[in-house]
N, CA, C and O atoms as CSV, one atom per row, in Angstrom:
chain,resi,resn,atom,element,x,y,z
A,1,MET,N,N,-55.278,-3.467,-80.970
A,1,MET,CA,C,-53.998,-3.376,-80.319
A,1,MET,C,C,-54.197,-3.575,-78.817
A,1,MET,O,O,-55.085,-2.971,-78.214
A,2,MET,N,N,-53.389,-4.401,-78.239
A,2,MET,CA,C,-53.519,-4.730,-76.826
A,2,MET,C,C,-52.462,-3.982,-76.036
A,2,MET,O,O,-51.282,-3.998,-76.387
A,3,TYR,N,N,-52.895,-3.325,-74.964
A,3,TYR,CA,C,-51.967,-2.548,-74.124
A,3,TYR,C,C,-51.519,-3.313,-72.887
A,3,TYR,O,O,-50.630,-2.848,-72.174
A,4,GLY,N,N,-52.071,-4.402,-72.628
A,4,GLY,CA,C,-51.705,-5.177,-71.450
A,4,GLY,C,C,-52.802,-5.102,-70.402
A,4,GLY,O,O,-53.821,-4.440,-70.604
A,5,THR,N,N,-52.596,-5.770,-69.299
A,5,THR,CA,C,-53.579,-5.765,-68.234
A,5,THR,C,C,-53.416,-4.504,-67.386
A,5,THR,O,O,-52.453,-3.751,-67.530
A,6,VAL,N,N,-54.360,-4.308,-66.525
A,6,VAL,CA,C,-54.330,-3.145,-65.635
A,6,VAL,C,C,-53.074,-3.158,-64.778
A,6,VAL,O,O,-52.490,-2.104,-64.527
A,7,PHE,N,N,-52.661,-4.299,-64.337
A,7,PHE,CA,C,-51.498,-4.400,-63.468
A,7,PHE,C,C,-50.183,-4.224,-64.226
A,7,PHE,O,O,-49.170,-3.867,-63.624
A,8,ASP,N,N,-50.187,-4.467,-65.533
A,8,ASP,CA,C,-48.992,-4.252,-66.336
A,8,ASP,C,C,-48.759,-2.762,-66.612
A,8,ASP,O,O,-47.650,-2.366,-66.971
A,9,MET,N,N,-49.779,-1.952,-66.450
A,9,MET,CA,C,-49.662,-0.518,-66.738
A,9,MET,C,C,-49.550,0.292,-65.451
A,9,MET,O,O,-50.263,1.281,-65.281
A,10,TRP,N,N,-48.672,-0.111,-64.552
A,10,TRP,CA,C,-48.503,0.563,-63.264
A,10,TRP,C,C,-48.072,2.010,-63.438
A,10,TRP,O,O,-48.410,2.849,-62.603
A,11,TRP,N,N,-47.347,2.324,-64.482
A,11,TRP,CA,C,-46.854,3.680,-64.702
A,11,TRP,C,C,-47.990,4.655,-64.990
A,11,TRP,O,O,-47.886,5.840,-64.675
A,12,ILE,N,N,-49.080,4.159,-65.589
A,12,ILE,CA,C,-50.251,5.028,-65.824
A,12,ILE,C,C,-50.898,5.374,-64.484
A,12,ILE,O,O,-51.285,6.522,-64.264
A,13,TRP,N,N,-51.016,4.408,-63.602
A,13,TRP,CA,C,-51.575,4.654,-62.271
A,13,TRP,C,C,-50.690,5.632,-61.486
A,13,TRP,O,O,-51.183,6.526,-60.797
A,14,LEU,N,N,-49.399,5.442,-61.607
A,14,LEU,CA,C,-48.468,6.324,-60.912
A,14,LEU,C,C,-48.590,7.759,-61.433
A,14,LEU,O,O,-48.650,8.700,-60.642
A,15,PHE,N,N,-48.627,7.929,-62.737
A,15,PHE,CA,C,-48.780,9.251,-63.332
A,15,PHE,C,C,-50.093,9.903,-62.884
A,15,PHE,O,O,-50.120,11.092,-62.566
A,16,GLY,N,N,-51.166,9.136,-62.859
A,16,GLY,CA,C,-52.466,9.659,-62.429
A,16,GLY,C,C,-52.443,10.117,-60.975
A,16,GLY,O,O,-52.994,11.166,-60.642
A,17,ALA,N,N,-51.804,9.330,-60.110
A,17,ALA,CA,C,-51.718,9.699,-58.691
A,17,ALA,C,C,-50.896,10.964,-58.509
A,17,ALA,O,O,-51.264,11.832,-57.716
A,18,VAL,N,N,-49.777,11.082,-59.241
A,18,VAL,CA,C,-48.942,12.279,-59.140
A,18,VAL,C,C,-49.694,13.494,-59.679
A,18,VAL,O,O,-49.591,14.583,-59.114
A,19,ALA,N,N,-50.445,13.322,-60.759
A,19,ALA,CA,C,-51.214,14.430,-61.325
A,19,ALA,C,C,-52.295,14.914,-60.351
A,19,ALA,O,O,-52.482,16.120,-60.187
A,20,VAL,N,N,-52.995,13.998,-59.715
A,20,VAL,CA,C,-54.034,14.371,-58.742
A,20,VAL,C,C,-53.409,15.087,-57.544
A,20,VAL,O,O,-53.944,16.092,-57.076
A,21,ALA,N,N,-52.285,14.578,-57.049
A,21,ALA,CA,C,-51.612,15.225,-55.919
A,21,ALA,C,C,-51.141,16.625,-56.313
A,21,ALA,O,O,-51.238,17.563,-55.522
A,22,GLY,N,N,-50.638,16.760,-57.524
A,22,GLY,CA,C,-50.206,18.074,-57.999
A,22,GLY,C,C,-51.353,19.063,-58.089
A,22,GLY,O,O,-51.188,20.233,-57.744
A,23,LEU,N,N,-52.504,18.615,-58.543
A,23,LEU,CA,C,-53.676,19.489,-58.612
A,23,LEU,C,C,-54.124,19.935,-57.227
A,23,LEU,O,O,-54.493,21.092,-57.026
A,24,ILE,N,N,-54.090,19.016,-56.281
A,24,ILE,CA,C,-54.482,19.360,-54.909
A,24,ILE,C,C,-53.527,20.408,-54.339
A,24,ILE,O,O,-53.970,21.382,-53.730
A,25,VAL,N,N,-52.238,20.220,-54.529
A,25,VAL,CA,C,-51.253,21.195,-54.044
A,25,VAL,C,C,-51.465,22.551,-54.720
A,25,VAL,O,O,-51.397,23.589,-54.062
A,26,LEU,N,N,-51.720,22.542,-56.018
A,26,LEU,CA,C,-51.949,23.785,-56.753
A,26,LEU,C,C,-53.165,24.539,-56.215
A,26,LEU,O,O,-53.110,25.758,-56.046
A,27,VAL,N,N,-54.245,23.837,-55.948
A,27,VAL,CA,C,-55.459,24.478,-55.412
A,27,VAL,C,C,-55.179,25.058,-54.032
A,27,VAL,O,O,-55.611,26.174,-53.742
A,28,VAL,N,N,-54.472,24.334,-53.179
A,28,VAL,CA,C,-54.158,24.829,-51.832
A,28,VAL,C,C,-53.310,26.092,-51.916
A,28,VAL,O,O,-53.562,27.052,-51.187
A,29,VAL,N,N,-52.311,26.107,-52.795
A,29,VAL,CA,C,-51.450,27.287,-52.938
A,29,VAL,C,C,-52.261,28.478,-53.439
A,29,VAL,O,O,-52.108,29.586,-52.926
A,30,ILE,N,N,-53.108,28.269,-54.421
A,30,ILE,CA,C,-53.930,29.362,-54.953
A,30,ILE,C,C,-54.856,29.924,-53.885
A,30,ILE,O,O,-55.000,31.142,-53.773
A,31,VAL,N,N,-55.482,29.060,-53.103
A,31,VAL,CA,C,-56.392,29.521,-52.048
A,31,VAL,C,C,-55.633,30.307,-50.986
A,31,VAL,O,O,-56.126,31.333,-50.518
A,32,ARG,N,N,-54.441,29.849,-50.595
A,32,ARG,CA,C,-53.662,30.552,-49.570
A,32,ARG,C,C,-53.200,31.914,-50.070
A,32,ARG,O,O,-53.248,32.894,-49.326
A,33,VAL,N,N,-52.756,31.988,-51.311
A,33,VAL,CA,C,-52.285,33.252,-51.861
A,33,VAL,C,C,-53.455,34.219,-52.031
A,33,VAL,O,O,-53.338,35.397,-51.692
A,34,ALA,N,N,-54.570,33.737,-52.546
A,34,ALA,CA,C,-55.734,34.597,-52.764
A,34,ALA,C,C,-56.326,35.068,-51.438
A,34,ALA,O,O,-56.818,36.193,-51.347
A,35,GLY,N,N,-56.286,34.228,-50.418
A,35,GLY,CA,C,-56.860,34.580,-49.127
A,35,GLY,C,C,-55.941,35.411,-48.258
A,35,GLY,O,O,-56.384,35.928,-47.232
A,36,GLY,N,N,-54.705,35.558,-48.617
A,36,GLY,CA,C,-53.770,36.353,-47.833
A,36,GLY,C,C,-53.044,35.555,-46.764
A,36,GLY,O,O,-52.000,35.986,-46.275
A,37,GLY,N,N,-53.581,34.395,-46.392
A,37,GLY,CA,C,-52.917,33.582,-45.366
A,37,GLY,C,C,-52.856,34.294,-44.034
A,37,GLY,O,O,-53.533,35.302,-43.830
A,38,ILE,N,N,-52.047,33.776,-43.125
A,38,ILE,CA,C,-51.850,34.379,-41.812
A,38,ILE,C,C,-50.635,35.274,-41.899
A,38,ILE,O,O,-49.582,34.856,-42.381
A,39,LYS,N,N,-50.773,36.485,-41.441
A,39,LYS,CA,C,-49.656,37.417,-41.451
A,39,LYS,C,C,-48.589,36.938,-40.477
A,39,LYS,O,O,-48.889,36.214,-39.527
A,40,GLN,N,N,-47.363,37.336,-40.709
A,40,GLN,CA,C,-46.250,36.833,-39.921
A,40,GLN,C,C,-46.369,37.222,-38.445
A,40,GLN,O,O,-46.038,36.415,-37.577
A,41,ASN,N,N,-46.827,38.422,-38.144
A,41,ASN,CA,C,-46.924,38.883,-36.757
A,41,ASN,C,C,-48.285,38.624,-36.142
A,41,ASN,O,O,-48.527,39.015,-35.000
A,42,GLN,N,N,-49.170,37.979,-36.866
A,42,GLN,CA,C,-50.522,37.749,-36.382
A,42,GLN,C,C,-50.657,36.324,-35.865
A,42,GLN,O,O,-50.229,35.372,-36.516
A,43,GLN,N,N,-51.248,36.192,-34.704
A,43,GLN,CA,C,-51.473,34.869,-34.150
A,43,GLN,C,C,-52.763,34.310,-34.729
A,43,GLN,O,O,-53.714,35.062,-34.944
A,44,PRO,N,N,-52.818,32.987,-34.989
A,44,PRO,CA,C,-54.052,32.401,-35.497
A,44,PRO,C,C,-55.203,32.650,-34.539
A,44,PRO,O,O,-55.058,32.486,-33.328
A,45,GLY,N,N,-56.339,33.043,-35.080
A,45,GLY,CA,C,-57.517,33.302,-34.264
A,45,GLY,C,C,-57.631,34.721,-33.764
A,45,GLY,O,O,-58.669,35.090,-33.214
A,46,SER,N,N,-56.591,35.542,-33.936
A,46,SER,CA,C,-56.674,36.917,-33.477
A,46,SER,C,C,-57.236,37.794,-34.585
A,46,SER,O,O,-57.163,37.453,-35.766
A,47,THR,N,N,-57.787,38.908,-34.193
A,47,THR,CA,C,-58.365,39.837,-35.142
A,47,THR,C,C,-57.254,40.626,-35.825
A,47,THR,O,O,-56.387,41.177,-35.146
A,48,PRO,N,N,-57.264,40.691,-37.168
A,48,PRO,CA,C,-56.223,41.450,-37.837
A,48,PRO,C,C,-56.354,42.942,-37.557
A,48,PRO,O,O,-57.459,43.439,-37.338
A,49,ILE,N,N,-55.240,43.652,-37.562
A,49,ILE,CA,C,-55.229,45.085,-37.319
A,49,ILE,C,C,-55.704,45.787,-38.578
A,49,ILE,O,O,-55.172,45.550,-39.663
A,50,SER,N,N,-56.701,46.649,-38.443
A,50,SER,CA,C,-57.220,47.348,-39.618
A,50,SER,C,C,-56.284,48.473,-40.009
A,50,SER,O,O,-55.804,49.217,-39.154
A,51,PRO,N,N,-56.026,48.596,-41.292
A,51,PRO,CA,C,-55.071,49.600,-41.747
A,51,PRO,C,C,-55.599,51.016,-41.643
A,51,PRO,O,O,-56.809,51.242,-41.641
A,52,GLY,N,N,-54.676,51.974,-41.557
A,52,GLY,CA,C,-55.019,53.384,-41.524
A,52,GLY,C,C,-55.281,53.905,-42.925
A,52,GLY,O,O,-55.503,53.117,-43.845
A,53,PRO,N,N,-55.260,55.211,-43.100
A,53,PRO,CA,C,-55.616,55.796,-44.380
A,53,PRO,C,C,-54.647,55.455,-45.511
A,53,PRO,O,O,-55.053,55.454,-46.673
A,54,HIS,N,N,-53.402,55.170,-45.212
A,54,HIS,CA,C,-52.427,54.871,-46.254
A,54,HIS,C,C,-52.035,53.401,-46.250
A,54,HIS,O,O,-50.954,53.058,-46.729
A,55,GLY,N,N,-52.891,52.518,-45.718
A,55,GLY,CA,C,-52.621,51.099,-45.711
A,55,GLY,C,C,-51.794,50.612,-44.526
A,55,GLY,O,O,-51.490,49.422,-44.433
A,56,THR,N,N,-51.426,51.517,-43.618
A,56,THR,CA,C,-50.669,51.122,-42.436
A,56,THR,C,C,-51.464,51.483,-41.192
A,56,THR,O,O,-52.287,52.398,-41.218
A,57,SER,N,N,-51.220,50.771,-40.113
A,57,SER,CA,C,-51.901,51.048,-38.857
A,57,SER,C,C,-51.101,52.071,-38.065
A,57,SER,O,O,-49.870,52.066,-38.071
A,58,THR,N,N,-51.823,52.940,-37.388
A,58,THR,CA,C,-51.161,53.918,-36.532
A,58,THR,C,C,-50.871,53.271,-35.181
A,58,THR,O,O,-51.533,52.306,-34.801
A,59,PRO,N,N,-49.895,53.793,-34.461
A,59,PRO,CA,C,-49.616,53.233,-33.132
A,59,PRO,C,C,-50.852,53.273,-32.222
A,59,PRO,O,O,-51.060,52.364,-31.418
A,60,ARG,N,N,-51.658,54.310,-32.346
A,60,ARG,CA,C,-52.867,54.426,-31.525
A,60,ARG,C,C,-53.857,53.310,-31.856
A,60,ARG,O,O,-54.464,52.733,-30.954
A,61,GLN,N,N,-54.023,53.002,-33.148
A,61,GLN,CA,C,-54.933,51.921,-33.538
A,61,GLN,C,C,-54.452,50.580,-32.983
A,61,GLN,O,O,-55.242,49.778,-32.485
A,62,ILE,N,N,-53.167,50.359,-33.078
A,62,ILE,CA,C,-52.612,49.107,-32.572
A,62,ILE,C,C,-52.816,49.001,-31.067
A,62,ILE,O,O,-53.195,47.946,-30.558
A,63,LEU,N,N,-52.564,50.096,-30.357
A,63,LEU,CA,C,-52.751,50.126,-28.905
A,63,LEU,C,C,-54.215,49.867,-28.541
A,63,LEU,O,O,-54.504,49.075,-27.644
A,64,ASP,N,N,-55.135,50.536,-29.238
A,64,ASP,CA,C,-56.568,50.354,-28.969
A,64,ASP,C,C,-57.002,48.907,-29.201
A,64,ASP,O,O,-57.753,48.343,-28.405
A,65,GLU,N,N,-56.533,48.319,-30.278
A,65,GLU,CA,C,-56.949,46.962,-30.587
A,65,GLU,C,C,-56.348,45.945,-29.618
A,65,GLU,O,O,-57.010,44.970,-29.262
A,66,ARG,N,N,-55.117,46.157,-29.194
A,66,ARG,CA,C,-54.524,45.253,-28.204
A,66,ARG,C,C,-55.283,45.339,-26.886
A,66,ARG,O,O,-55.500,44.324,-26.223
A,67,TYR,N,N,-55.689,46.555,-26.503
A,67,TYR,CA,C,-56.473,46.728,-25.276
A,67,TYR,C,C,-57.841,46.060,-25.421
A,67,TYR,O,O,-58.326,45.414,-24.491
A,68,ALA,N,N,-58.450,46.218,-26.577
A,68,ALA,CA,C,-59.770,45.625,-26.806
A,68,ALA,C,C,-59.714,44.096,-26.782
A,68,ALA,O,O,-60.677,43.449,-26.369
A,69,ARG,N,N,-58.598,43.517,-27.219
A,69,ARG,CA,C,-58.455,42.056,-27.190
A,69,ARG,C,C,-58.085,41.542,-25.810
A,69,ARG,O,O,-58.051,40.331,-25.590
A,70,GLY,N,N,-57.806,42.449,-24.872
A,70,GLY,CA,C,-57.475,42.036,-23.513
A,70,GLY,C,C,-56.021,41.678,-23.317
A,70,GLY,O,O,-55.672,40.984,-22.362
A,71,GLU,N,N,-55.162,42.148,-24.217
A,71,GLU,CA,C,-53.740,41.832,-24.114
A,71,GLU,C,C,-53.023,42.693,-23.082
A,71,GLU,O,O,-51.870,42.421,-22.747
A,72,MET,N,N,-53.695,43.740,-22.567
A,72,MET,CA,C,-53.084,44.596,-21.552
A,72,MET,C,C,-54.158,45.102,-20.602
A,72,MET,O,O,-55.343,45.147,-20.934
A,73,THR,N,N,-53.715,45.475,-19.425
A,73,THR,CA,C,-54.642,46.002,-18.422
A,73,THR,C,C,-54.933,47.468,-18.731
A,73,THR,O,O,-54.284,48.080,-19.580
A,74,THR,N,N,-55.924,48.019,-18.023
A,74,THR,CA,C,-56.282,49.427,-18.206
A,74,THR,C,C,-55.115,50.332,-17.823
A,74,THR,O,O,-54.863,51.345,-18.475
A,75,GLU,N,N,-54.411,49.957,-16.767
A,75,GLU,CA,C,-53.262,50.756,-16.330
A,75,GLU,C,C,-52.164,50.771,-17.398
A,75,GLU,O,O,-51.612,51.824,-17.714
A,76,GLU,N,N,-51.855,49.597,-17.948
A,76,GLU,CA,C,-50.842,49.537,-19.008
A,76,GLU,C,C,-51.278,50.349,-20.226
A,76,GLU,O,O,-50.472,51.045,-20.843
A,77,TYR,N,N,-52.565,50.248,-20.561
A,77,TYR,CA,C,-53.098,50.995,-21.706
A,77,TYR,C,C,-52.921,52.493,-21.511
A,77,TYR,O,O,-52.460,53.199,-22.408
A,78,ARG,N,N,-53.292,52.966,-20.333
A,78,ARG,CA,C,-53.188,54.409,-20.062
A,78,ARG,C,C,-51.740,54.888,-20.061
A,78,ARG,O,O,-51.448,55.976,-20.558
A,79,GLU,N,N,-50.823,54.076,-19.502
A,79,GLU,CA,C,-49.401,54.436,-19.508
A,79,GLU,C,C,-48.877,54.560,-20.935
A,79,GLU,O,O,-48.186,55.523,-21.268
A,80,ARG,N,N,-49.204,53.599,-21.759
A,80,ARG,CA,C,-48.716,53.631,-23.132
A,80,ARG,C,C,-49.375,54.723,-23.951
A,80,ARG,O,O,-48.744,55.313,-24.828
A,81,LEU,N,N,-50.643,54.996,-23.671
A,81,LEU,CA,C,-51.328,56.090,-24.357
A,81,LEU,C,C,-50.696,57.427,-23.994
A,81,LEU,O,O,-50.519,58.289,-24.855
A,82,THR,N,N,-50.358,57.598,-22.724
A,82,THR,CA,C,-49.680,58.827,-22.288
A,82,THR,C,C,-48.329,58.952,-22.963
A,82,THR,O,O,-47.959,60.035,-23.415
A,83,ALA,N,N,-47.581,57.846,-23.038
A,83,ALA,CA,C,-46.274,57.876,-23.689
A,83,ALA,C,C,-46.406,58.207,-25.168
A,83,ALA,O,O,-45.569,58.926,-25.714
A,84,LEU,N,N,-47.437,57.696,-25.822
A,84,LEU,CA,C,-47.649,58.027,-27.232
A,84,LEU,C,C,-47.959,59.499,-27.426
A,84,LEU,O,O,-47.447,60.135,-28.348
A,85,ASN,N,N,-48.808,60.042,-26.545
A,85,ASN,CA,C,-49.182,61.452,-26.662
A,85,ASN,C,C,-48.028,62.393,-26.353
A,85,ASN,O,O,-47.954,63.483,-26.920
A,86,GLU,N,N,-47.111,61.982,-25.448
A,86,GLU,CA,C,-45.950,62.810,-25.127
A,86,GLU,C,C,-44.948,62.825,-26.283
A,86,GLU,O,O,-44.190,63.782,-26.443
A,87,GLY,N,N,-44.950,61.778,-27.068
A,87,GLY,CA,C,-44.014,61.678,-28.180
A,87,GLY,C,C,-44.363,62.565,-29.352
A,87,GLY,O,O,-43.552,62.713,-30.266
A,88,ARG,N,N,-45.545,63.163,-29.358
A,88,ARG,CA,C,-45.977,63.987,-30.486
A,88,ARG,C,C,-45.382,65.348,-30.445
A,88,ARG,O,O,-45.647,66.165,-31.327
């Protein structure tokens, strides 16, 4: 039985290309979901905030990490630390 020439079966090539593209998209989605991706409030390249005992970060941890990354001066850090301690 003859199926025709390679060029007559363009639909097989098209199906193969769509299947390969679909597999690539599927792998990318699985890797992003499994890896957690970039959090909405996190900038690319920044260190993620480590969670506290119940899976959430405390205001003090967030303040310490922002200071450690250089996002605020020592004066700003001390002002905010004082404000946090007064709120308790």
